[in-house]
C-alpha positions, 0 to 999 in steps of 0.5 A: 417328405414323400408319402409311401404308397400303401402296400397291397396285401398278398392274396392268400389261397389254401390247398388241403392234402387229405388221403394223398389228394390235393383239394382243390385240384385246380387252384385259380389265381389272377395273372400278374399277382404274387400270391401266398399258398398255404398247404395243409397236410391232414395226412398221417405222413409227410408229403413234398409239394413239387412243381417244375412249372412253378420252380417250387418244392416244399416238404409239408410234415404230417398234420402241419401247414406250410406256405409258399409264394408264387408269381407274379405269373402270366396266364397259363396252367402250371402243374404241381404234384406230391413227390411221395404220392405222384399218382394221386396228389396232383393238381394245377395252378390256373392263372386266368382273368377273373370272369364276371 
């Protein structure tokens, strides 16, 4: 009988959308790692998380949460925005090595 390797837990990161602004606007994640991003919409209207760089889009209804998985990604900067409020709801996923 072969032992199965332990499955590492997927790291979870959070984004909050409030007043049509994502916080944090710069979400830092490690390279070459699949991560889960939970997006909480505190606004009274729906928003669509959209990213051409990440090839993701997801509607987040008012006062709700939604999650997406991204990665593993190489080091770089990946833009995201709110489809319904693109001038204010903007940010970046920054993939970088952890600094000591």
